[in-house]
C-alpha positions, 0 to 999 in steps of 0.5 A: 861526784858531779856528772856533766854532759859535755859537747865539743865545738864539733858537736860531739857529746860525752860525759865527764865526772868531776869532784865539784863544779870548781874542779870542771872550771879549773880543768876546762880553764887550764885546757885539760879537757879534750873530746874523746872523738876528735881531740878538740879542746873546745869543751862546754857543758851541754844543757842538761834536763834537771833531775826531777824526783816524783813524790814517794819515788826513792833515788836508786841505790848508788846514784851519785848526787848531781849538781844542776846549773841554774837555767841562767848559767852562762855557757863556758867560754871555749879555749881560743885560737891562741890557746889551741896553738899553745897546746899544739906547740906543747905537743910538738915539744913533748914529741921532740923531747921524748924522741930525743931522750931515753925512756927510763920509766920507773927508774927515773928518780934513781937514774937522775940522782946517779947522773946528778952525783956523777956516778953515771954518764949524763945523758938525756932521759925521761921517765916516771916519778911520783909528785913526792919523788919529783919534789925530793929530786928538786930539793936535792938540787937535781935539775928536772923538768916535767913533760907536758901531759894532756888528758888523752894521754892519761886515759 
């Protein structure tokens, strides 16, 4: 795991843990990161002091390895206004869809199958399904669509 010191465009600092620098880049590039203080999606890596080990000093047990960036590493480009507007539109879409549908929770795959097979009355529902359950529903011809999710909703 890699710990990065992150900062939003409003100057709020916080830490983030990632499997790799590529994982950070993918999440940041996909608009999946947001500031826990203000919700801003304009997140970049803050400058970090390199970890310097003194001769003979041992690394404390349980300290994860850190990936340090070279001093010349370019700053991550923040999401632009167009991406911010798109995220806002997706949040509005999600709010509209959840307001106008029934939350069936963990029973979503079962209820979706029953509606598809016309065993129960069709209605607009939303709920939870694992990736495997969602894949199986699609393979069975059940029309489903994931709701947009954002990092602050996953914590």
